[in-house]
N, C-alpha and C positions, 0 to 999 in steps of 0.2 A: 504494499499500500504505500509507504514512503518513498520507493522507488517512482511509482506511478505519480505521487504527488509532485516530487522535484520535476519530471517530465513534464506535467502539464502546466507549472508554472515557468517552464524554458530554461531550468538548470539544466548542466551537464551533468549525466549518472554514469561511472565509471562503469563499463561493463566487465562482468569477472573474466572474460574471454572472446575472442572473434571466433564464432562458430560457423561463419561460411566456407563454401569448400577453396580447395587449394586450387592455386592456378595449375593447368596442364604443366607446366614446366614443374613447378614444385612437387605436384602430386607425383609426377615419375619419380623424382628424385625420392620422395617419402617411401615409394615401394621400393625401392633398393635396399631399403634398412631391413635389416633381419633381427636386429635387437630389438626388443619390445623397449626395454629402459631408455635405450637411445632414442627410440621413435616418439616416446612420450616426453622425454626430456627437451626435444627439438621442435615438438608439436607448437607450441606456442608462437615461438620465432617464425616458423613457416606460417601461420597464420596471418600474422602481422604482416610477413613480408609478402603475403598474397592480397591482402588488402591493400597495401602500397603499390602494387605490381612490381615488386622487385625481381630481377633475373637471378638465378641461381649462380651463373657463371661470372655475375658482377657483384656479389656479395663481398663486403669489405670491412673495414674497422668503423667507417661512416653510418653502413647500415646499423651493425651493433651497437653504435652510438644513439643511432636514432631509437632504436629498440629498447635501449635503456630510458631513455626519454619517456617513451610511450608506457613503459612499465610504471615510471615515476608518476606520469600525470594524467594519463588516461585509464589504464587498467587497473583492476583491484589486485595489487600486489604488496605483500607485507615488507619485503626487502629487495627494493629493485635493483640494487647494484650486485647483491649476491645472485640474483636470478639471471641478471644479464652476464656476469662472470662464467656462471654455471654455463649458460648458453654457447658464450664463446668456447669452454673447454670441450663442450659435446661436439662443437661444429668441427673443431680440430680433430676430435677423434673419429668423426665420420670421414674426413679427408684421410686419415689413415687407413681406416677399416672397411669402408663402404665402397666398392668396385663403382666406377664412373661418377662419383663426387667430385665438384670441381676442386681443384688443386691447390686454391687459395687458401691460408691459415688466416687467422685473425690473432690479435695480441689478445692475451689474458688479463694483461696487468703486470706491473714490475713488484718482481717478488723483493721481500726486503733482505737487503744485504747485510749479513751479519759481520761481526767482527772476527771471527774464529777462522782460521787457517787449517789447513789439511794435514796431518802428519806429515805429507810428501813433500811439504814444503820447508819443512826443519832439517837440519841436518840428521842423516840417518842413526848416529850414535845416541840422540836424544830420546827416539823412540825405542831404541832397543833397551836403554837403561828404564824407562817405564815399564817395558814388556818384563825385565829382569825384576823390577819390583812386583809386579803383578804375580809372578810364576813364585816369588819368595811367600808372598801372602797368601796364596791359595793352597798352601798345605803347610803343615807343622812338623818339623824334626823333632821328634820326641827324644832324641838323644843331646840335641842342642841345648846349651844352658839360656836361659832369658827367651827363649824363642818367641818370635811373634805369632798371635793366635791368629788361624787363617780367617781371610774374609768372604763373604760370599761372591760369586760371580758378580750379583748386579751392584755391590760395593766398589767391587774391583773396576768394573767399568765406569762405574762414577768417577772414580779416582783417577782413571786415564781421561777421561774427557775433562775434568777439571785441569789437570797438569797442562793440556791441550788450549784450555781457556785462557789460563794464566799465561803460557808461553807468548799465544796471540796476543794479549794485552800488552805485553811487553815490545812487542814489536809494533804495533799500535801507537806506542808510547814513544817510539824514537829507536829502540835497542835493536842494533844490527841482528838479523835472522840467522846470520852465520856464525856469531858469536854465542849463540844457544846450544853447544855441543854435547852438553852433560847435565846433569840434575844439578850440580853446582852452581851452575850458570843463572838455573833459574832461582835459587834459593840464597843467591848473595842478599844481604841485609838490604844494601841500597837499592836493590833491583825489587826485592820485595816491597818496599815502600811505594816506588815506580808502579808495579803492577797494581797494587792495590788504590793508588791514588786513579788509577785509569777506572775502576770500578766504582770507587765514590764518586768520580765526575758523572757517571751514567746515573747513578740513584741520588741526585743533589745532596750529596753528603751523607744519605743514610745508610748505616751499616747493615744491610738486608741478608737474612737467610741465605742467599746464594753467596755473599761474600762470606760469611762466616763457615759455610760449607766448604768453600775453596781454600780459606786459611786451615780448617783441621785436615783436609785431604792434603795439603802439603806439608803438614806437620807430621802426618804416619809418612811421607815418602820422604822427608828429610830423615826421620827416625831410622827406618828400614830400608831405605834404596840409596842413598847418596854416599855412605861411607864417610861421614864427616865425624871428626873428633867429638867428644863430649863439650869442648869450649866453642868450637863452630856451630853445634846445635843450640846451645845456650843462647847464642848470639841471633841464631834464627827464630827461636820460641820468642825472644826478647819482642820481636818485631809481630809475630803471629800473634802474641797474646794481647797486643794493643788492639786487635780484631776481634779475637776469639772472647776477651774478658772486659767486663766493665770497670769502671773506676775503683769498684771496691773487690776487684778479683773474682767475681763471680761469671760464669760462662755468660755469655751474651745468647739471646734466644729461648733462652730456657726458663718456662716460669711453672708456677704452681696452677695447675687447673687450666680450665680451658681458655683460648682466647674469647675477646667479646664477638668477634664475628662468627665463632664458633657456636657459642651461647645463643645468639640472636637467630642462626639457622636451626639450633635446636627447640629454640621457644615455642615454635608453633605446634610441636607434638605436647604441650601442656595440655591442647584441646584435644579431649577424648574424640572428636569428629574426627579430627586429621589422623590419629592414630588407626582408627578402624578403616580408613583411606588405604592405610600401607597394609595392615595386617590384612584385610581382604582385597587388595588389589588383585591377586589373580582371579579371584572369581567376578571381579567387576569388570576385567578384560576380556574373560570368556563367556560372560553372560551372552545366551543367544547362540553362542555358536553350535552346530548340529552336531551331535553325539557321535554319528556315524558316517553321516553323508561326508562326500569330499569337501575338503577346504579349498578357498582361493589362496593365492601367494599371500595376499594382504593379511588373512585370516591367520596363515600359517605364520609368519611375522608376528602377529598379535600373541599368538600362543607362546612363541617363543620367549618374549618381553614377561610373559606372566611366568614363566617357569623359572626365568631369570630372577626376577623377584622372589619368588618363593623360596628359591636356593638360597638366597641371600638372607631371607628372614631367618631360616632353620639353620643356616651353617655361613656365619659371617665371614667372607674370606675376600682376598684383595681379587681386582679386577684382572688381573693376570694370570691368575689360577683356575678365576671362572673361566675365562677365556678359551684356557687350554685343557677344560676336561676331557678325558677320553673314556667312551664307553670300553668295559672289561678291564681298564687299568684304574681309573681312579672312580669310576661307579661299578658298584658291584653289588652282583644279585646272591641270595644264599643258595639257589638252588639253579641247575641247569635249565636253559631255554628262557632265560630272564623271568625267573619266578621266585617267590618268595620275598624275604626281608630284602632292602636295597639300602646300601650304604656307600659313603663316599670315603675315601681314603686318598691324604695327600701326602706323600714320603717329605722327609726332613729337609734334603736337597732343593726341593721346589719350592720351600717356604723361606720368607727373609729371616725368620729368628732360628730357621733351622730345627723347626720341632713340627712333629709330624701332626696332622690333623685327620681326623675321623668323626663322623656323626651317621647314625642310623636315621634313615628318611621316615618321617611320621606317615601314616597311611594316606593323608589328602595329598602329601606331597608326591607320592609315589602314583598315585591315581593320575596327577597331572602329568609326571613324569611319561608314563605310559602312553597317555593321549597324544603326548607330542612327539614321541619314538613311532608311535603308529600312523599318526594322522598329518603333523606337521613337519617333521625332518626331512621326509621324501619329497617334500618341496622345496626346502630351501638349501639342499646340497645334495653331494653323492651318499645315498643311504648305507652303501658299503664300507664309507671312510668312517673312521673311528672317533671323531670329533664330536662331542654332543652339540656344539653350536658351530658349525662350519663357516 
C-alpha cells in the first residue's frame, strides 16, 4: 500500500529488481553459464545491462561504475559497494571459466598494501634461524637441563609471523634489509626501540595487544633461539619489558575478569527470552522442514547452521575444531552402522591447550545429526568424504 501511495503522488520508488527479459545478446551469454551460483550472482547486473542496452563485448569499468550508482540510488540494495564489487569479481570469474565470454576483465578495487615482506625478501639465514627456533620449541629434550617447554604448532606459526612482522617494521623504518641476517640483528636494543616505534606510530601511541604479543614472541625467540649471553638477554628484556609491563611492573593486557566490551555483549543474555532463542535455535531454524521429503540446497544449509549451533551448545569448541570434525575419527558411534550412542572425541594435539576433549551427545542432538547426515549433507558436498561440514 505504501509503495502504491508513493507512486500515486509521483514519488520515485526503488524497485527490488529489474525483472524484464534480457536482451538477446545478454540472454545468449547467460545461457553459457553452467554454475548456478555464478548465474545467480550476475543476474542482477545482466538485467540492469539489458535495461540500458549495454552490449556484452563493450562491458568495462565504466559500466560497473554505473551499475554501482544504480544500486545506490535506484535499486533496493543494502550494501551497494559490496554488491558491485562482488559482481565485478564474478564477471572476472566468468571471463576465466565460461567459454565464449567476453575477454575483458574489470577492476575489483585496490587491495590494501600491508607493510609485511615475504620471507623471500630477507637474507636466507634469518629465516633459517627462525626455523631452527621453531624446531627447538616443537619438541622437548628430556635429557637436557632447563629445556624449553614445547609450543603448539599454532603458537610456533604465530611466533614465526611476528618475527617477520618485526623484521618488516625495521625495514619500513629505514633499516637495510641486507643487514638482517640473523636473530641478533632483530634483537639489538636500539633496533627493538626502532621497530616498536613503528608499531606505536600505527596505533597512535597506544600499546595494543598486537604490540604486546610481538614483544612476548621476541622475548621467547631471544631466550631460546638467539644464542645470546645472559647479559645480552638482560639488555633485550629491558627494552621488551617496557612494552610488556606497565609502570608498576605488572603485565600489560591482563586484567581480572572480562573486558567492558565482552560484558556488554553478554548482558543481552540476562533476558530469559534471548537465552531461549539460543537454546532452541536449532528448533526454530528447522521448524517447517519436511521430515522425510527431499530438501532444497538452501534448506540443507539451514540444517547445517542448526547443527553447528546445537553442537556448540553441548560441546563448546573452537571454530577450527568445529570445521575440522570428521565422521568416524572425531564423531564416533557405539555400534556398527552409525547406531547407538554418539560421542565426539578430539585428541590433545588438535586442541590449543593439549587436553583431549570428549562429550556424549544427548538424544535431541543425535536426532538432528542423523537428520543432517541423511537429508542435508548429500546436498552440501561429497557424501563419501569424511568431513562433517565439507
